[in-house]
C-alpha positions in Angstrom: -52.9 -23.6 22.1 -49.7 -23.2 19.8 -45.9 -23.6 22.4 -45.5 -19.9 21.8 -48.6 -18.9 23.2 -48.4 -21.6 26.2 -44.9 -20.2 26.6 -46.3 -16.8 26.6 -48.8 -17.5 29.7 -46.8 -19.4 31.4 -44.1 -16.4 31.8 -46.9 -14.4 32.6 -48.4 -16.7 35.2 -45.0 -17.4 37.4 -43.4 -13.9 36.8 -46.8 -11.8 37.9 -48.4 -13.3 41.3 -49.1 -10.3 42.4 -51.9 -9.4 39.8 -54.0 -11.9 41.4 -53.6 -9.9 44.9 -56.8 -8.3 46.3 -58.7 -9.7 43.5 -61.4 -12.6 44.3 -62.3 -15.5 41.9 -66.1 -14.9 42.1 -64.3 -11.2 40.7 -63.0 -12.9 38.1 -66.0 -15.2 37.4 -67.7 -12.0 36.8 -65.2 -10.0 34.9 -65.7 -13.5 32.5 -69.0 -13.5 32.1 -69.8 -9.4 31.8 -67.1 -10.1 29.0 -68.7 -12.8 27.0 -72.3 -10.5 26.9 -70.2 -7.4 26.1 -68.9 -9.2 23.2 -71.8 -11.1 21.8 -73.7 -8.1 21.8 -70.9 -5.7 19.9 -70.4 -8.8 17.7 -73.9 -9.5 16.8 -74.2 -6.0 15.9 -71.2 -5.9 13.9 -69.8 -3.0 15.7 -66.7 -2.3 17.3 -66.6 -3.0 21.3 -65.6 0.1 22.3 -68.9 1.4 21.1 -70.9 -0.8 23.9 -72.6 0.4 26.9 -69.8 -1.7 29.1 -66.9 0.9 27.8 -69.4 3.2 28.6 -70.1 2.4 32.3 -66.6 1.9 32.7 -66.9 -2.0 33.3 -64.8 -2.9 30.3 -61.5 -0.3 30.1 -58.7 0.0 27.7 -56.1 -2.2 28.6 -52.4 -0.7 30.0 -49.9 -1.6 26.9 -47.1 -1.6 29.3 -48.4 -4.0 31.8 -48.4 -7.8 30.9 -51.3 -9.8 30.1 -52.8 -13.1 29.0 -53.1 -11.6 25.7 -51.2 -9.4 23.3 -52.4 -6.9 20.4 -51.5 -6.9 17.2 -51.0 -4.5 14.7 -54.9 -3.1 13.8 -56.2 -5.1 17.2 -57.2 -3.6 20.7 -56.6 -5.0 24.3 -59.1 -4.5 26.8 -59.3 -4.7 31.0 -62.6 -6.1 32.2 -63.7 -5.1 35.4 -61.2 -5.1 38.7 -59.6 -7.9 37.1 -57.1 -5.9 35.2 -54.6 -8.2 33.6 -56.3 -11.4 35.1 -59.4 -11.3 32.6 -58.8 -9.3 29.3 -60.7 -9.2 25.7 -58.5 -9.0 22.5 -60.5 -7.2 19.8 -59.1 -8.1 16.1 -59.2 -6.2 12.8 -62.3 -7.8 12.1 -64.3 -6.7 15.6 -64.5 -10.3 16.6 -63.3 -11.4 20.2 -60.6 -13.8 22.2 -61.3 -13.8 26.1 -59.1 -15.3 28.8 -59.0 -15.5 32.3 -57.5 -17.4 34.9 -58.6 -18.0 38.5 -62.2 -19.0 39.2 -63.5 -22.4 38.6 -64.0 -23.6 35.2 -67.9 -24.8 35.3 -69.4 -22.7 37.5 -67.9 -20.0 35.4 -69.7 -21.1 32.6 -72.6 -21.8 34.1 -72.7 -17.8 34.9 -71.8 -17.1 31.0 -74.7 -19.5 30.0 -77.1 -17.6 32.3 -76.2 -14.4 31.0 -76.3 -15.3 27.5 -80.3 -16.7 28.0 -81.1 -13.4 30.2 -80.1 -11.3 26.9 -81.8 -13.6 24.7 -83.8 -16.2 24.5 -82.5 -17.3 21.2 -79.1 -18.9 22.4 -78.7 -22.3 21.7 -76.4 -24.6 23.4 -75.1 -26.8 20.5 -71.7 -28.1 21.7 -70.5 -29.5 25.7 -68.1 -31.9 26.0 -64.7 -33.1 28.0 -61.4 -33.2 26.5 -58.3 -34.5 28.6 -57.2 -31.2 28.7 -60.6 -29.0 28.7 -63.9 -28.3 29.1 -65.5 -26.9 26.0 -69.2 -25.2 25.0 -70.5 -23.7 22.2 -73.5 -21.2 21.8 -74.8 -20.1 18.4 -77.3 -17.4 18.1 -78.9 -16.6 15.0 -79.5 -12.3 14.2 -82.1 -10.1 12.3 -80.1 -10.4 9.5 -79.3 -14.4 9.3 -75.2 -13.5 10.6 -74.7 -16.5 13.1 -72.5 -15.6 16.2 -71.0 -18.2 18.4 -69.6 -18.6 21.7 -66.7 -20.8 22.1 -65.9 -21.6 25.8 -62.4 -23.5 26.4 -61.0 -24.0 29.8 -59.3 -26.2 31.9 -58.8 -27.1 35.5 -54.6 -27.6 37.1 -54.1 -31.2 36.2 -56.2 -31.7 33.9 -53.9 -33.4 30.8 -51.0 -32.1 30.2 -51.7 -28.3 31.9 -49.1 -27.4 34.6 -50.9 -24.1 35.5 -51.2 -23.1 39.1 -55.0 -22.0 38.5 -57.9 -22.5 36.1 -57.7 -21.0 33.1 -60.7 -20.1 30.5 -60.4 -19.0 27.4 -63.9 -18.0 25.2 -63.7 -16.5 21.8 -66.6 -14.6 20.4 -67.0 -14.8 16.3 -69.5 -13.1 13.6 -70.1 -15.8 10.8 -72.6 -14.9 7.4 -75.8 -17.1 7.1 -74.4 -19.3 4.8 -70.8 -20.1 6.3 -71.8 -24.5 6.5 -72.4 -24.0 2.5 -69.0 -21.9 2.6 -67.5 -24.0 4.5 -68.0 -27.3 2.2 -67.2 -25.5 -0.9 -63.7 -24.5 0.9 -62.6 -27.9 2.2 -63.6 -29.2 -1.1 -61.5 -26.6 -3.1 -58.7 -27.2 -0.2 -58.8 -30.7 -1.1 -58.2 -30.1 -4.8 -55.4 -28.0 -4.3 -53.0 -30.3 -1.9 -54.1 -33.1 -4.3 -53.0 -30.8 -7.1 -49.9 -30.0 -5.5 -48.8 -34.0 -4.1 -49.8 -35.0 -8.2 -47.2 -32.9 -9.2 -44.7 -33.2 -6.0 -44.7 -29.4 -5.2 -45.3 -27.1 -2.6 -49.0 -25.5 -2.2 -47.0 -22.2 -3.0 -45.9 -23.6 -5.9 -49.6 -23.9 -7.8 -50.0 -21.1 -10.1 -51.6 -18.2 -8.3 -54.9 -18.8 -9.5 -55.7 -21.9 -8.1 -54.9 -20.0 -4.4 -56.5 -16.7 -5.6 -59.3 -17.0 -2.6 -56.7 -18.6 -0.1 -54.5 -15.8 2.1 -51.4 -16.9 3.4 -52.0 -17.2 7.7 -49.0 -18.9 9.0 -45.2 -19.9 7.6 -42.3 -20.7 9.5 -39.2 -22.8 8.7 -37.7 -24.9 11.6 -35.3 -28.2 10.8 -35.3 -27.1 7.3 -38.8 -27.2 6.1 -40.9 -24.2 6.0 -44.6 -25.0 7.2 -47.4 -22.8 5.4 -51.2 -22.7 6.5 -54.0 -21.1 4.2 -57.4 -19.7 5.2 -60.1 -18.6 3.4 -61.9 -15.3 4.9 -64.3 -15.3 6.8 -63.8 -18.7 7.5 -60.1 -19.2 7.9 -60.6 -20.7 11.9 -63.2 -23.2 9.8 -61.2 -24.5 6.7 -57.5 -23.9 7.0 -54.7 -26.2 4.7 -51.2 -26.2 5.8 -48.3 -28.3 4.1 -44.6 -28.7 5.0 -43.2 -30.3 1.8 -43.6 -31.7 -1.9 -44.9 -34.7 -0.1 -47.6 -34.3 2.5 -50.5 -31.7 2.9 -53.2 -31.5 5.3 -56.6 -30.1 5.4 -58.0 -29.8 8.8 -62.3 -28.3 9.8 -64.2 -28.0 13.0 -67.7 -27.3 13.6 -68.5 -28.2 9.7 -71.1 -30.0 7.5 -68.7 -32.7 7.2 -71.0 -34.9 4.9 -71.5 -32.6 2.9 -67.9 -31.6 3.0 -66.8 -34.9 2.7 -68.5 -35.9 -1.0 -68.3 -32.7 -2.6 -64.1 -33.2 -1.9 -64.7 -36.6 -3.3 -66.6 -35.3 -6.6 -64.0 -32.9 -7.5 -61.3 -35.2 -7.1 -62.4 -37.8 -8.7 -63.2 -35.6 -11.9 -59.7 -34.7 -11.5 -58.3 -37.4 -10.7 -60.0 -41.1 -12.8 -57.4 -43.2 -10.7 -58.7 -42.0 -7.7 -60.6 -45.4 -5.6 -61.2 -46.3 -2.2 -59.0 -48.8 -0.4 -60.3 -49.2 3.4 -63.4 -47.5 5.2 -64.1 -48.2 9.2 -66.6 -46.6 11.8 -65.2 -46.9 15.5 -67.5 -44.9 17.9 -67.7 -41.6 16.8 -64.9 -41.7 14.2 -65.1 -42.9 10.4 -61.8 -43.3 8.8 -61.8 -43.5 5.2 -58.4 -44.4 3.0 -58.1 -43.5 -0.7 -55.1 -44.1 -3.2 -54.1 -42.5 -6.7 -51.7 -41.8 -9.2 -49.2 -39.1 -9.4 -47.5 -37.7 -12.3 -44.8 -40.4 -12.1 -47.3 -43.5 -11.6 -46.5 -43.5 -7.7 -48.5 -43.6 -5.0 -50.7 -40.6 -3.4 -52.9 -42.1 -0.3 -55.5 -39.6 0.9 -57.0 -40.4 4.7 -60.5 -38.7 5.1 -61.5 -39.0 9.1 -64.8 -37.1 10.2 -65.2 -37.2 13.9 -68.3 -36.3 15.1 -68.3 -33.5 18.1 -69.5 -34.3 21.4 -72.0 -33.1 23.4 -75.4 -31.9 22.8 -75.8 -31.9 19.2 -73.2 -34.6 18.0 -73.8 -35.2 14.6 -72.0 -35.3 11.0 -73.5 -31.7 10.4 -71.6 -30.4 12.5 -68.4 -31.9 13.2 -64.6 -32.2 12.4 -63.6 -33.0 9.0 -59.8 -33.7 8.2 -57.8 -35.0 5.1 -54.2 -35.8 5.1 -52.7 -36.6 1.5 -49.2 -37.9 1.4 -46.7 -39.3 -1.3 -45.4 -42.6 -1.1 -41.8 -41.2 -0.2 -43.3 -39.8 2.5 -45.3 -43.2 3.7 -43.6 -45.7 6.4 
């Protein structure tokens, strides 16, 4: 969670204590589960949430834009309240009809259990594919394959007060409900390999990503840009998988690619093949496996014959289906003038 969003949530929770009065944690728990179910149905059918039965029955209602809430709607987005937990359990629907849900108050794991129960009641084809605990969050992920082959993911992430660096007085829960094309794993592999090549080209020439010829980044969209301390951070994504694979850079000396929930082994091999084809001087320096993390260090020469380092990291996602077929994969490329 970025600092701006964290600050907004902290302000909301500190300035709106009356929001929770008269609403029991069990009401919020039910509202959160109802939001996930309504979104999973709408996203699975690729229809707007406003067409769902929940809105017709009044379970979900358009939020008052003047009332503070955990989430804020941007241009083209819509914000909804759930049940009696107005402002406490909210749904944000983006322009692609995907959902983000946030709520605070009920205990996290019992709420997850209710979500799983309701998903399985909706369809026996829902499969839990991730379950792990980090210092700050309880994480679960469910997957459902639709009749047209597209895939719906329900991603749950929430924590209790005192976990890690959490300073909230209440448990805080979030859910993303998204639809991916049937070939999203293959698309993510191709995107990661292309991103690795574009980052390497930029580092080879000591230029920023936006200085590459436009055709090199024709499939990438600028998602975020901000300048701090004289450096401009730019992050790019590739639709419709920009939340799975993204590439970013802050200078002419570094470039980073991050990806989660993809075929890490396939993406790694595809990246190495592309890089070796373009940069014959590429060579492996070291490889290390420790627990569920594999690190590979490589180098190649830039246009001035200085070293450029590449560090691939494969991190198996823990839980139900931990494997390199569904893992985190990152690549950090640094020029020698940035290395310590």
